[in-house]
N, CA, C and O atoms as CSV, one atom per row, in Angstrom:
chain,resi,resn,atom,element,x,y,z
A,1,MET,N,N,-5.574,43.593,10.130
A,1,MET,CA,C,-5.038,42.428,10.512
A,1,MET,C,C,-3.834,42.367,9.253
A,1,MET,O,O,-2.654,42.182,9.551
A,2,GLY,N,N,-4.148,42.493,8.236
A,2,GLY,CA,C,-2.919,42.715,7.042
A,2,GLY,C,C,-2.034,41.966,6.644
A,2,GLY,O,O,-1.226,42.316,5.784
A,3,ILE,N,N,-2.034,40.790,7.209
A,3,ILE,CA,C,-0.886,39.862,7.150
A,3,ILE,C,C,-1.762,38.585,6.571
A,3,ILE,O,O,-2.728,38.064,7.130
A,4,GLU,N,N,-1.263,38.277,5.500
A,4,GLU,CA,C,-1.797,36.741,5.033
A,4,GLU,C,C,-1.421,35.416,5.607
A,4,GLU,O,O,-0.247,35.092,5.788
A,5,PHE,N,N,-2.532,34.593,5.913
A,5,PHE,CA,C,-1.974,33.123,6.180
A,5,PHE,C,C,-0.756,32.413,6.079
A,5,PHE,O,O,-0.201,31.779,6.977
A,6,GLY,N,N,-0.291,32.614,4.612
A,6,GLY,CA,C,1.038,32.145,4.036
A,6,GLY,C,C,1.908,32.768,4.561
A,6,GLY,O,O,2.799,32.085,5.064
A,7,ASN,N,N,2.028,34.262,4.669
A,7,ASN,CA,C,3.040,35.175,5.156
A,7,ASN,C,C,2.992,35.872,6.462
A,7,ASN,O,O,3.106,37.071,6.719
A,8,LEU,N,N,2.732,34.514,7.476
A,8,LEU,CA,C,2.992,35.107,8.786
A,8,LEU,C,C,4.239,35.557,9.328
A,8,LEU,O,O,4.405,36.241,10.338
A,9,GLU,N,N,5.088,35.101,8.549
A,9,GLU,CA,C,6.521,35.245,9.414
A,9,GLU,C,C,7.141,35.341,8.378
A,9,GLU,O,O,6.877,34.804,7.302
A,10,LYS,N,N,8.398,36.348,8.758
A,10,LYS,CA,C,9.048,36.504,7.452
A,10,LYS,C,C,10.360,35.863,7.783
A,10,LYS,O,O,10.906,35.938,8.883
A,11,VAL,N,N,10.876,35.146,6.605
A,11,VAL,CA,C,12.055,34.230,6.832
A,11,VAL,C,C,13.027,35.169,6.138
A,11,VAL,O,O,12.706,35.638,5.046
A,12,ARG,N,N,14.428,35.538,6.808
A,12,ARG,CA,C,15.745,36.260,6.152
A,12,ARG,C,C,16.432,35.499,6.194
A,12,ARG,O,O,16.648,34.757,7.152
A,13,HIS,N,N,17.076,35.504,4.891
A,13,HIS,CA,C,18.846,34.801,4.422
A,13,HIS,C,C,18.562,33.397,3.774
A,13,HIS,O,O,19.408,32.530,3.556
A,14,VAL,N,N,17.237,33.335,3.512
A,14,VAL,CA,C,16.926,32.184,2.828
A,14,VAL,C,C,16.524,32.148,1.416
A,14,VAL,O,O,15.439,32.551,0.997
A,15,ILE,N,N,17.691,31.518,0.543
A,15,ILE,CA,C,17.276,31.565,-1.009
A,15,ILE,C,C,16.685,30.120,-1.520
A,15,ILE,O,O,17.121,28.982,-1.344
A,16,THR,N,N,15.594,30.573,-2.178
A,16,THR,CA,C,15.068,29.693,-3.000
A,16,THR,C,C,15.108,29.568,-4.511
A,16,THR,O,O,14.955,30.620,-5.131
A,17,TYR,N,N,15.263,28.616,-5.104
A,17,TYR,CA,C,15.625,28.288,-6.334
A,17,TYR,C,C,14.547,27.468,-6.979
A,17,TYR,O,O,14.486,26.354,-6.459
A,18,SER,N,N,13.547,27.684,-8.089
A,18,SER,CA,C,12.669,26.980,-8.424
A,18,SER,C,C,12.944,27.030,-10.198
A,18,SER,O,O,13.650,27.830,-10.811
A,19,LEU,N,N,12.046,25.778,-10.794
A,19,LEU,CA,C,12.290,26.133,-12.139
A,19,LEU,C,C,10.688,25.815,-12.480
A,19,LEU,O,O,9.803,25.175,-11.912
A,20,SER,N,N,10.785,26.626,-13.752
A,20,SER,CA,C,9.269,26.877,-14.074
A,20,SER,C,C,8.497,25.608,-14.716
A,20,SER,O,O,9.222,24.672,-15.053
A,21,PRO,N,N,7.388,25.505,-14.880
A,21,PRO,CA,C,7.037,23.914,-15.074
A,21,PRO,C,C,6.884,23.910,-16.605
A,21,PRO,O,O,6.686,22.801,-17.102
A,22,PHE,N,N,6.944,24.992,-17.454
A,22,PHE,CA,C,7.159,25.066,-18.635
A,22,PHE,C,C,8.751,24.560,-18.863
A,22,PHE,O,O,8.920,23.685,-19.712
A,23,GLU,N,N,9.513,24.896,-18.392
A,23,GLU,CA,C,10.704,24.595,-18.698
A,23,GLU,C,C,11.352,22.868,-18.259
A,23,GLU,O,O,12.467,22.469,-18.595
A,24,GLN,N,N,10.529,22.211,-17.608
A,24,GLN,CA,C,10.647,20.829,-17.227
A,24,GLN,C,C,9.748,19.772,-18.136
A,24,GLN,O,O,8.658,20.155,-18.564
A,25,ARG,N,N,10.187,18.546,-18.399
A,25,ARG,CA,C,9.557,17.720,-18.669
A,25,ARG,C,C,8.983,16.718,-17.942
A,25,ARG,O,O,9.469,16.085,-17.004
A,26,ALA,N,N,7.649,16.604,-18.572
A,26,ALA,CA,C,7.005,16.006,-17.349
A,26,ALA,C,C,7.545,14.298,-17.144
A,26,ALA,O,O,8.117,13.778,-16.185
A,27,PHE,N,N,7.239,13.892,-18.047
A,27,PHE,CA,C,7.907,12.526,-17.831
A,27,PHE,C,C,9.207,11.961,-18.925
A,27,PHE,O,O,9.139,11.159,-19.857
A,28,PRO,N,N,10.263,12.662,-18.434
A,28,PRO,CA,C,11.589,12.181,-19.459
A,28,PRO,C,C,12.070,10.728,-19.335
A,28,PRO,O,O,12.279,10.270,-18.212
A,29,ASN,N,N,12.256,9.979,-20.439
A,29,ASN,CA,C,12.490,8.697,-19.972
A,29,ASN,C,C,11.669,7.699,-19.703
A,29,ASN,O,O,12.070,6.539,-19.608
A,30,PHE,N,N,10.184,8.121,-19.522
A,30,PHE,CA,C,9.276,7.326,-18.810
A,30,PHE,C,C,9.199,6.332,-19.829
A,30,PHE,O,O,9.361,5.318,-19.151
A,31,PHE,N,N,9.052,5.922,-21.075
A,31,PHE,CA,C,8.775,4.591,-21.677
A,31,PHE,C,C,9.707,3.908,-21.756
A,31,PHE,O,O,9.540,2.689,-21.791
A,32,THR,N,N,11.298,4.592,-21.822
A,32,THR,CA,C,12.514,3.478,-21.976
A,32,THR,C,C,13.371,3.103,-20.944
A,32,THR,O,O,14.389,2.418,-21.037
A,33,LYS,N,N,12.679,3.807,-19.561
A,33,LYS,CA,C,13.630,3.134,-18.101
A,33,LYS,C,C,12.737,2.996,-17.214
A,33,LYS,O,O,13.063,2.520,-16.126
A,34,SER,N,N,11.530,3.342,-17.442
A,34,SER,CA,C,10.601,2.965,-16.307
A,34,SER,C,C,10.392,1.465,-16.064
A,34,SER,O,O,10.666,0.992,-14.961
A,35,PRO,N,N,9.959,0.772,-16.964
A,35,PRO,CA,C,9.718,-0.712,-17.257
A,35,PRO,C,C,10.882,-1.372,-16.441
A,35,PRO,O,O,10.776,-2.273,-15.608
A,36,LEU,N,N,12.119,-0.672,-16.896
A,36,LEU,CA,C,13.603,-2.011,-16.241
A,36,LEU,C,C,13.515,-1.501,-14.750
A,36,LEU,O,O,13.690,-2.349,-13.874
A,37,ASN,N,N,13.229,-0.029,-14.329
A,37,ASN,CA,C,13.129,0.055,-13.044
A,37,ASN,C,C,12.101,-0.419,-12.108
A,37,ASN,O,O,12.178,-0.391,-10.880
A,38,VAL,N,N,11.264,-0.798,-12.724
A,38,VAL,CA,C,10.187,-1.147,-12.071
A,38,VAL,C,C,10.625,-2.698,-11.707
A,38,VAL,O,O,10.738,-3.289,-10.633
A,39,TRP,N,N,10.823,-3.099,-13.104
A,39,TRP,CA,C,11.491,-4.650,-12.647
A,39,TRP,C,C,12.472,-4.821,-11.616
A,39,TRP,O,O,12.295,-5.728,-10.803
A,40,ARG,N,N,13.736,-3.896,-11.510
A,40,ARG,CA,C,14.586,-3.994,-10.874
A,40,ARG,C,C,13.859,-3.889,-9.162
A,40,ARG,O,O,14.093,-4.772,-8.337
A,41,ARG,N,N,13.266,-3.075,-8.947
A,41,ARG,CA,C,12.525,-2.714,-7.592
A,41,ARG,C,C,12.198,-4.016,-7.150
A,41,ARG,O,O,12.828,-4.744,-6.383
A,42,PHE,N,N,10.629,-4.303,-8.010
A,42,PHE,CA,C,10.069,-5.604,-7.904
A,42,PHE,C,C,10.858,-6.646,-7.600
A,42,PHE,O,O,10.602,-7.286,-6.580
A,43,ARG,N,N,11.746,-6.937,-8.265
A,43,ARG,CA,C,12.843,-8.273,-7.660
A,43,ARG,C,C,13.664,-8.061,-6.353
A,43,ARG,O,O,13.922,-9.005,-5.606
A,44,SER,N,N,14.109,-6.645,-6.081
A,44,SER,CA,C,14.851,-6.564,-5.077
A,44,SER,C,C,14.014,-6.737,-3.803
A,44,SER,O,O,14.637,-6.954,-2.764
A,45,GLN,N,N,12.426,-6.654,-3.752
A,45,GLN,CA,C,11.686,-6.291,-2.517
A,45,GLN,C,C,10.654,-7.551,-2.812
A,45,GLN,O,O,9.887,-7.563,-1.850
A,46,VAL,N,N,10.387,-8.361,-3.508
A,46,VAL,CA,C,9.410,-9.277,-3.354
A,46,VAL,C,C,9.842,-10.444,-2.542
A,46,VAL,O,O,8.895,-11.144,-2.182
A,47,LEU,N,N,11.115,-10.876,-2.123
A,47,LEU,CA,C,11.075,-11.792,-1.252
A,47,LEU,C,C,11.172,-11.094,0.501
A,47,LEU,O,O,11.440,-11.660,1.561
A,48,LYS,N,N,10.824,-9.649,0.191
A,48,LYS,CA,C,11.063,-9.139,1.761
A,48,LYS,C,C,8.928,-8.921,2.513
A,48,LYS,O,O,8.411,-8.895,3.629
A,49,VAL,N,N,8.453,-8.827,1.153
A,49,VAL,CA,C,7.220,-8.423,0.844
A,49,VAL,C,C,5.954,-9.378,1.012
A,49,VAL,O,O,4.975,-9.259,1.748
A,50,ALA,N,N,6.350,-10.526,-0.065
A,50,ALA,CA,C,5.553,-11.520,-0.147
A,50,ALA,C,C,5.738,-12.655,0.656
A,50,ALA,O,O,4.961,-13.541,0.300
A,51,PRO,N,N,6.309,-12.921,1.407
A,51,PRO,CA,C,6.153,-14.047,2.814
A,51,PRO,C,C,5.121,-13.443,3.760
A,51,PRO,O,O,4.304,-14.196,4.290
A,52,PRO,N,N,5.102,-11.980,4.035
A,52,PRO,CA,C,4.075,-11.988,5.379
A,52,PRO,C,C,2.812,-11.954,4.302
A,52,PRO,O,O,2.270,-13.028,4.564
A,53,PHE,N,N,2.228,-11.501,3.514
A,53,PHE,CA,C,1.193,-11.538,2.538
A,53,PHE,C,C,0.672,-12.921,2.570
A,53,PHE,O,O,-0.456,-13.143,3.009
A,54,VAL,N,N,1.595,-14.053,2.036
A,54,VAL,CA,C,1.234,-15.523,2.074
A,54,VAL,C,C,0.717,-15.899,3.377
A,54,VAL,O,O,-0.382,-16.414,3.586
A,55,VAL,N,N,1.493,-15.636,4.127
A,55,VAL,CA,C,1.474,-16.500,5.288
A,55,VAL,C,C,-0.135,-15.690,6.272
A,55,VAL,O,O,-0.852,-16.336,7.036
A,56,ALA,N,N,-0.294,-14.368,5.970
A,56,ALA,CA,C,-1.693,-13.944,6.048
A,56,ALA,C,C,-2.708,-14.352,5.602
A,56,ALA,O,O,-3.740,-14.577,6.235
A,57,TYR,N,N,-2.492,-14.513,4.273
A,57,TYR,CA,C,-3.944,-15.168,3.603
A,57,TYR,C,C,-4.088,-16.520,4.038
A,57,TYR,O,O,-5.244,-16.938,3.959
A,58,VAL,N,N,-3.116,-17.432,4.538
A,58,VAL,CA,C,-3.122,-18.892,4.921
A,58,VAL,C,C,-3.874,-18.774,6.012
A,58,VAL,O,O,-4.841,-19.520,6.163
A,59,VAL,N,N,-3.531,-17.778,6.976
A,59,VAL,CA,C,-3.926,-17.776,8.624
A,59,VAL,C,C,-5.332,-17.338,8.294
A,59,VAL,O,O,-6.199,-17.875,8.983
A,60,TYR,N,N,-5.756,-16.436,7.343
A,60,TYR,CA,C,-7.128,-15.907,7.206
A,60,TYR,C,C,-7.972,-16.982,6.557
A,60,TYR,O,O,-9.125,-17.118,6.964
A,61,ALA,N,N,-7.481,-17.821,5.512
A,61,ALA,CA,C,-8.129,-18.880,5.002
A,61,ALA,C,C,-8.370,-19.934,5.990
A,61,ALA,O,O,-9.464,-20.470,6.168
A,62,TRP,N,N,-7.207,-20.223,6.671
A,62,TRP,CA,C,-7.888,-21.575,7.992
A,62,TRP,C,C,-8.766,-20.758,8.977
A,62,TRP,O,O,-9.506,-21.493,9.630
A,63,GLY,N,N,-8.890,-19.380,9.273
A,63,GLY,CA,C,-9.600,-19.012,10.414
A,63,GLY,C,C,-10.914,-19.138,9.570
A,63,GLY,O,O,-11.770,-19.856,10.087
A,64,THR,N,N,-11.183,-18.649,8.533
A,64,THR,CA,C,-12.569,-18.433,8.023
A,64,THR,C,C,-13.224,-20.045,7.612
A,64,THR,O,O,-14.427,-20.301,7.576
A,65,ASP,N,N,-12.251,-20.893,7.359
A,65,ASP,CA,C,-13.083,-22.292,7.139
A,65,ASP,C,C,-13.062,-22.839,8.599
A,65,ASP,O,O,-14.014,-23.575,8.858
A,66,GLU,N,N,-12.282,-22.655,9.475
A,66,GLU,CA,C,-12.560,-23.252,10.779
A,66,GLU,C,C,-13.868,-22.194,11.522
A,66,GLU,O,O,-14.825,-22.826,11.968
A,67,PHE,N,N,-13.897,-21.374,11.594
A,67,PHE,CA,C,-15.428,-20.414,11.877
A,67,PHE,C,C,-16.387,-21.168,10.931
A,67,PHE,O,O,-17.372,-21.561,11.556
A,68,GLN,N,N,-16.408,-21.449,9.807
A,68,GLN,CA,C,-17.738,-22.086,9.285
A,68,GLN,C,C,-17.878,-23.687,9.693
A,68,GLN,O,O,-18.932,-24.192,10.079
A,69,ARG,N,N,-16.823,-24.281,9.562
A,69,ARG,CA,C,-16.633,-25.538,10.521
A,69,ARG,C,C,-17.378,-25.414,12.046
A,69,ARG,O,O,-18.406,-26.070,12.217
A,70,LEU,N,N,-17.066,-24.909,12.706
A,70,LEU,CA,C,-17.397,-24.868,14.253
A,70,LEU,C,C,-18.974,-24.203,14.437
A,70,LEU,O,O,-19.689,-24.360,15.426
A,71,LYS,N,N,-19.328,-23.379,13.142
A,71,LYS,CA,C,-20.624,-22.810,13.237
A,71,LYS,C,C,-21.734,-23.619,12.725
A,71,LYS,O,O,-22.901,-23.271,12.547
A,72,ARG,N,N,-21.242,-24.631,12.541
A,72,ARG,CA,C,-22.610,-25.806,11.804
A,72,ARG,C,C,-23.020,-26.767,13.419
A,72,ARG,O,O,-22.488,-26.873,14.524
A,73,LYS,N,N,-24.243,-27.317,12.750
A,73,LYS,CA,C,-24.764,-27.955,14.106
A,73,LYS,C,C,-23.906,-29.528,13.809
A,73,LYS,O,O,-23.514,-29.794,12.672
A,74,ASN,N,N,-23.702,-30.429,14.905
A,74,ASN,CA,C,-23.310,-31.515,14.787
A,74,ASN,C,C,-24.832,-32.514,14.253
A,74,ASN,O,O,-25.765,-32.685,15.038
A,75,PRO,N,N,-24.837,-32.870,13.366
A,75,PRO,CA,C,-25.679,-34.121,13.268
A,75,PRO,C,C,-26.029,-34.899,14.006
A,75,PRO,O,O,-27.227,-35.150,14.131
A,76,ALA,N,N,-25.075,-35.515,14.718
A,76,ALA,CA,C,-25.220,-36.587,15.567
A,76,ALA,C,C,-25.811,-36.129,17.045
A,76,ALA,O,O,-26.316,-36.923,17.839
A,77,ASP,N,N,-25.671,-34.831,17.254
A,77,ASP,CA,C,-26.799,-34.563,18.473
A,77,ASP,C,C,-28.263,-34.620,18.123
A,77,ASP,O,O,-29.104,-34.666,19.021
A,78,PHE,N,N,-28.585,-34.620,16.894
A,78,PHE,CA,C,-30.432,-35.021,16.672
A,78,PHE,C,C,-30.804,-35.830,16.188
A,78,PHE,O,O,-31.929,-35.822,15.688
A,79,GLU,N,N,-29.873,-37.011,16.140
A,79,GLU,CA,C,-30.089,-38.327,15.311
A,79,GLU,C,C,-31.802,-38.543,16.107
A,79,GLU,O,O,-32.827,-38.612,15.430
A,80,ASN,N,N,-31.775,-38.632,17.831
A,80,ASN,CA,C,-33.255,-39.536,18.119
A,80,ASN,C,C,-34.244,-38.402,18.261
A,80,ASN,O,O,-35.285,-38.668,18.862
A,81,ASP,N,N,-34.079,-37.221,17.814
A,81,ASP,CA,C,-35.418,-36.279,17.499
A,81,ASP,C,C,-36.364,-36.855,16.587
A,81,ASP,O,O,-36.013,-37.443,15.564
A,82,GLN,N,N,-37.689,-36.681,16.980
A,82,GLN,CA,C,-38.790,-36.878,16.180
A,82,GLN,C,C,-39.599,-35.682,15.743
A,82,GLN,O,O,-40.589,-35.834,15.026
């Protein structure tokens, strides 16, 4: 069989460049730029994402309350029971 799973076919004329993990910084500018970037992204997307979630919550809460209301027995049906 001789061919390993990762090398099933040979690709020619493709050049791949990579950087050693020892030569790159894991979190460059993480504490200086990321809070501002997160705030910018949040502010730009909140009006697109929040309204569907609010509508879904309101519908869910109404449906749950309506289900609980309809599940109860009507006391007027049992007034003359002994």
